Every structure is written in C-alpha cells, then in structure tokens.
N, C-alpha and C positions, 0 to 999 in steps of 0.2 A: 580638462576631462570632465565629461558629463556625470552627473549623480546615479547610480542606479535606478532603474525603472522601478517606481513605485508599484506595491503589490495592490492587488484589487481590495478593496475596503469590503470584506463581507462580514454579518452579523455574527457575534460570539455567539457559539453554541457550546453550551456546558451539557457534557456526555457523563451519564452516571457510571463510570467505568467500576467503581469500587461495589453498587448497587448491584450491578449486573453480574459481576463475581460472586456477590452473597446469593443472588437469584441462583445461579447456578448450582452453588454447595447448595442451597436449600432442596432445590428440585431433586437432586442426587441424594440427598438425606432422606426424603419423605420418599422416592421411589423404591429405595433399598429397604428403608426399616419397616415401610408397609406393604412390601411388594406379597401379592395374592391376598391380601385382607379387603372387607368389605369396605373401609374406610378409604382406602385407595382408589376403589372404584370408582365410590361417590366424588371423590378429590378430582379425577380424573375427566368425569362428564365436563368439569368447567376448563380444566388448566390445559388438556389436548387443544381443545379449540383455541384457547387463548392464545397458544403456543403457535398453532397454525396461520390464525388471523397475523399474530403479530410478523410472520415471517414473509405472508403476502405483503401487508404493508411496507415492509423492508425492500422488496424486489421491484414494488411498481414506483419507489422515488429514484431509482438508482439509473434508469435510463436518460431523463431529463436531468438529473444534477450531471451526470456526466457529461452530457453536453455543453451545460453552460461553463462547468469548470475545465472542459480539455480545450474549448476557444479559447477563455480568458486565459488558461495558463501558456498556451502557444502562442498567444498575442504577446503578452508580457515578456515572454521568452525573446521572441523577434525583436520586442522594442529594446530588451536589455542589449542584445547582441550589436544594435544599431549604435551603442554609446560609445564607441572608439574602439582603437586597437586594443588595449587592456581588457574591454567588455567580452570583444570577439574572441581574445584568448581564453578568459576565464570560462566563456559558453561555451567553447570548442572544448573545453577540458571538462566540463561539466557533462556535457553529450558523451563523451569518452568513458567517462567513468560509468554514468548510466547505463550505457548499452553495455560494457565488460560487465558490470555486477549480474544484469539479468543474463547474458549466456552462461556467467561462472554458475548461476543458480540452475539454469537448465541442465547444466552437466552433473554440478556436484549433489545437489539435492537426490535426483533417481539412485545414484551410486549409493548414497545414505540409505536410502529405503532400501536399496538390494541388499546392503551390508548388515541394515538392522531393521528388518520388515516390522510394518505394523502388526503387533498380534493379532491372529484371525479371530480371536473372540473380541477383539476390541473392532475390528472392523464389521463385523456383524452389528456391533452393539452401538454405532454411530450409522447404522443403515446401508451396510456395505451392499452395494448395490449391484448384483450381479445382473438385476432386469435392466439398470441402466446402463450397462455397457453397450457399446456398439463397435462397428468396425472402424479400422484408423483409416481415416481421410487420408486420400492421396495427394497429391501436389496439385493436379489438374481443380480438384474440389475445393482446395483452399483458396485458389486465386480466384473461383468463380464466387465463393464466399464473399471476397474483397470485392467484387463487383457487382450488386445484385440488381436486377431489371428496373426495380423500383424501391428507392430508398424508405419512402414512407412504409410501403409492405416489410420492409428490413425491421423498420423499427417497430411496427406491429407486434411482429412475431418474435422479436425480441432479441435479432441477431446484432449483437454488439458490434463484433469486428467491422463491417462496413460503415456503421453508423460512427465508430472513433475515427475510420480512416477519413472519412466524408468531411466531419468536421475538422480533421487537421488539415485537410487540403483547402477548405473553406476558409480556415484562418488564415492561411499562407497567402491566399489569394486576397482576403483582404486588405492584406499590404500595399497593394498595387491598385488601391482606388483610391478617391479623394479624401482628404482628411476629416472633412464634416461626416462623410457618410461612414468613414470606417470608426469612427468616434460614435455616431449613432449604433453602429451594428455592436461595437464592445460594451454600450450602455446597456443594450437589450440581452446578450448572453450573460453580462454581471449581473442583472436583474433576476434574470432567468435562475443562475446559481445561486445567489443570494435567499431568493423565495423558497427555493428547493431546500435549502439549507436550514431553513426555517422549519419545514416540513420533516425534515428527515429529523432535525433536532426532537419534534414532538412524538416521532414514532421511537426514538433511541430513548426519550424520555420513559418508556414503556416497556426497556428491553428487561428491566428485571423480572416482570411480569411473563413475557414472552420466553424470555431464556427458563423460567421456573418451571412453565409448562411443557416446553420441549425435554429438559432434563428430567422433568418427572417421569416423561412416556419412555424415555430412553430407560431411563434406572430402573423403571418397572419391570422392562422387558430383558432387561440384559444383567443387572445387580451393578456391580461394580468394575465390569469390564471396560465402559466407558472412561472412568477415570484413568486408565493404564494409556487408552489412546490419546487422551489430552497431555498426559504427562508427555509421552512419547511424541507428539505435535511439537510441544512448545520446546523440546531438546532439539529437533530437526530443524526448524525455522530459526530459532536460535543461533543453531551454527551456522547458517547460509548469512547471517549478520554478522557474525563473529569473523566470518571471512572476509567481508568487506570490511570491518573495522581494521584488520590485519593488511589489507591492502591500502587501506589508509599511512600506516607507518611505513608499507614498502615505496610509497609516492614520495613520501617525506624525506626518506634516504636515496631512494634512486635517483628520484627526477628534482627536489628540492635541495638536492646534496646536504641536508641536514644529518648532523650524528645521533644516532637510534636512541643514544641515553639523554641528550640534551633534547630531543622531541619528546620522548617519554616524560620526563620530568615536567616539561611546559605543559603536557598534556592531563597530567594529573588533577590539579584545580577544576579545569574546564569538565572533565568526566565525572567528578565528584558534584557539580552542578547539576549535570546532565541526569545523574540517577537519581538525584533528590528533588527535580522540577519535572522530567520528562518533557522538556520543552527547549529547542534548539533557539529559540529567540532570546528566551531567557538565559541563555549562557552567552548571548553576544558579548556581553563587556568582558566576562572571562576569555573569550576567544580572542579578543582583541589584546586582552594582557599576554594572552599565549604568544601572539604572533611577534609582540614586542622583546620577549625573551628571546625567541628565534632569530631575531634581528631582519626581519620581515620590515620592508619598507612602510611608512605609517600610511602612505598616499595608497600605496596598494591595499594594504590591510581594511583602511579605511571606507574602502571602493568594493572590493570583493566579497569581503564576509557578509556583507549587509545584502549585497546580491546573491550570495549562495542561500543565505537564512530565506530569500524571496522566493528563488526559484530552484533549488536544488536540494533533494534528499538523496544521499548516495546511498543507503541502506533500501530503498522503496523498490526498486526494482528487483533486488535478490531476494530480499524477505517475501514480496507479494508473489511472487513467481513460486517460490518455496510453498506456499499457503494452497496456490491454486495446484501445484502438484501434487501436494499430501492430500489434497481432496480428490483429484483424480485416481488416486491410490487407494484412498477411502471407497470410492463408488465405483470401482472398477473398470474406468475410462480409460481406453487404450492411449498412448502418446507416442506418437511418431516424432521424427527429427522436424519435421515440417511445421507439425502442431506446435511442438517447443518454441520454433522460431517464431512463429506467430505471437506466442505468448510473449516472447522478449520484446518485441515489436510494441504489443498492445501495453506491456508494462512500462516500456520506455515511454509512452505517449502519456500515459497517465499518470506518471508520476510528475509530469512536469504541472498537473493539475490539482495535486493533492498536497500541496505545499500548505505550512502554518496553520493545519487543521488539527484537532486533538485524533490521538490515536485510532480510537475506535471509528471515528467517522470516516478517518482516511483508508482504515483498512477496509470498510465496507464499499467505498467509492472506487478505490483501487483494485481490489482482489476481485469484484463482482465482474467488471469486465475482461477481466484476464482469464477468470475461468469460464466465462461464456464463449468469448472467443476461441478457446482449445476445447469446448464441447464439454466441458465438467460440472456436473450439478452444482448449484451454489447451497442446495438446502445445508450442507453439513457446515457452511458458512455461519448460519444463525448461533449455533454452539462454540466454535471456534474463536470468534469475535467475543465470547463472555470472559476467556483467560487471555486476550489481547494485551492486558494492562501486563502482563510478564513479558511477552516478547518485544512491547513498547520499549521497555529499558535498553534493549539490546539496540532496538532502531535508533534511538535516542544518542547513546553512546558510540554508535557508527556514525552518526551523522556529523555530530561535532568534531569528531577526529577527522572525519572526511572532509571537513569544511575547512578546518585550518591548514592540513595537508594540499590542499589544493590550493588555496591561497598562497604557502610558501612557494608551489610549485609555478604559479603565475609570476611570484616576484622572481622567482630565479629566470624565470624566461626573458624577463626585462633587460637582463646583463648584456 
C-alpha cells in the first residue's frame, strides 16, 4: 500500500483572528458611542478610507491565490486517488460527502433564513443592497458564463466561475502529460500559491485596522443593528456545520456499523482537542486513538486519516455555501436553483484547495469564489471574516468527526 500523497508545502501564515475580532468590537464601540459627534467625523476621515483600501487589497489577492490552490489541491487529490484501491475508496467517499454537504446547505440554509429571516434593520446596517440586486440568471446564461470567449478577459473581469472550472480541467489534463512537464507545472502553481499566501498574509495582518474602519463606518450609520446581524449570521452558518457533524455520526452508524454510544464516547477526547486547538492536524493523534477504540484496522487508519487531514474538509462546502447564501440575503441577490447548483460545484472544487490553512485564510479564499460564481457581492465578507473565529469552532468539530467516521466507513468497506 502506498503512503498518502504528501500535501503541498506552503509557508506558515499567522492570521491575527483575535486581533481582527478586537478591531471589529472597537469599531462598533467607537461608531456607536461617538455617533453623531464631531470626534467621530474626524476619526472617519482616516478610518473609512482605511477600511475600503483594506477591502480592495483583500479582493485583488483572491483570484491568483485561488488559481494556484485549486490546481495544487486537485493535482494532490488525483495523485492520492492513484495510490491504490483503498485510496480510491477513501477519495470517492470524500467526494460524496463534500458534494452532499454542499447540496444540503443549498437546501437547508435558505429554509433557515425563511424561517428565521435576517432582521430588516440589520440588513440595512450591513449595506442591504437594493442597488446590488439583479435578475435571476437563467440556465443558458449560467452555461455561457462557464464557457467565456476569452479566459483572460474573464480573469480581468473577475469572473471566478469560468476560471475555477478552467483551472480544474487544466489540472486534470496535466495528469496525461509526461512526468517531467507535470512536475514543472505543479512547481509553478505551487509557487504561485505560496507567494500569494505570503501576500494575503500581509493583507490579513492589517485586518484589525481594516475591520475597525469598516465596523466604525457601519456602526456610525446604523448603531447596534449590525451586531444583531452578526449574531444571527453565526447561528445560521454554524447550524450548517452542525448538520454535517451529525452526518458524521450517521455515517459511523449506518455505513461503518458502529454503535452510536461507542462512536460518541470515542469522539469526545478528539472533539475536546478540536475545540481547544481549532486544528484538524493537531487532532490527528487523538483521531488515531479514537479509531483504535472503534476497532478500525491500524493499516486503514494510518493511511486514511492522514489522507483526510491532507485533502478533506467535510464542513467546508456546507459552511462556505452558508456564508455565500447569507451574503446573498444580506445584499438582496436573487438565488435560483441553477445558481445554487453552481455554488455547490464551486464549493466542492475550492474545498479541495483550502485544506490545512488557518480558518480566516480559508474563509477568504473559499467563500470569495463561491460568492463570485453565484453573483453575490463579496463586500459583506470583510466584516463576516472578523467573527469567523466563532464558526471556525464548528468547522473543526465537524471536520474531525467526519474524518473519523469516514475512516471507519472505509475500513468497513474492506470486509
């Protein structure tokens, strides 16, 4: 049995998530407490441009970073699938879970938002976009958007859907060329992704300042209304992650044939580590111990779990779709079934490219392309990223639960 494909080596990026959240809190506090005063007007002369400049810097990094990471992630996944029958079974189950999670979110999140709508004043507070709302694109329009006349023109216009699809096809095609040329291409795209991660790391290092400026501007215009929107957002998006987490228990019971109580008890130490570290990689030793308790073959666990940590994030399509759908409701962007299907497809592809990255960085490079492909303005993401530290707890919890469940299911399939 071959070892799992080694993940691409990227520079370590330290994202100041705590400081970013602090910037959000301070921005709201300044905007609310000084609302209508000359002092706030003087502060906003500098704070508002700082927020807008930071948002633009964030936007310009997304496309080249996504190109590098999507190519690298798909190449890595295809290489893993070529590692033997066990690897192919694991990757097939990974794909099924990712697609099902995205489709679930496309159905459940709109239902949740219809049942518990965003407060109207909160929509206005975060820039409710009557001006941004457009018509629902038809099926033919979506197909034409997937196949532009000029891929470079599509890149120049920021059309993310055809870019992601083109890079995905390009990565698959690269598997059919000579090894030397394939390695050279992989090095180019990996280098592009690594360099852009450094750049976006610099941009995110300024997030506390940028988020402060954006939050102060929002609070100055709307008072406390934006706070209720962010709390509502955290609950809705976390609910999508919770469904995926429960899906992990369902896979363990229905496919892996594990007793529910045994699986739940084995997962408790893993979930404790997940909540304290917010890192699937840090949970790997605990996950291996959990599979031992569940009677999973060591050969299976030692192969599938590292592979899952390298290329699989069970909650990513669901929660990233949840963020994009929430932004659509915030901005009044219409969502048709075709648009949601496009979102699910892009969410699946980018989920392969955002593994082993800090939650805030993964949020930016994953949700941005999905929102762009669905025609959703990404401006709200600049504030939503500031509270990602809270939904990220659910992301990690769901990911580690799904990793162990899928490993047990793959092992059961060997019988």
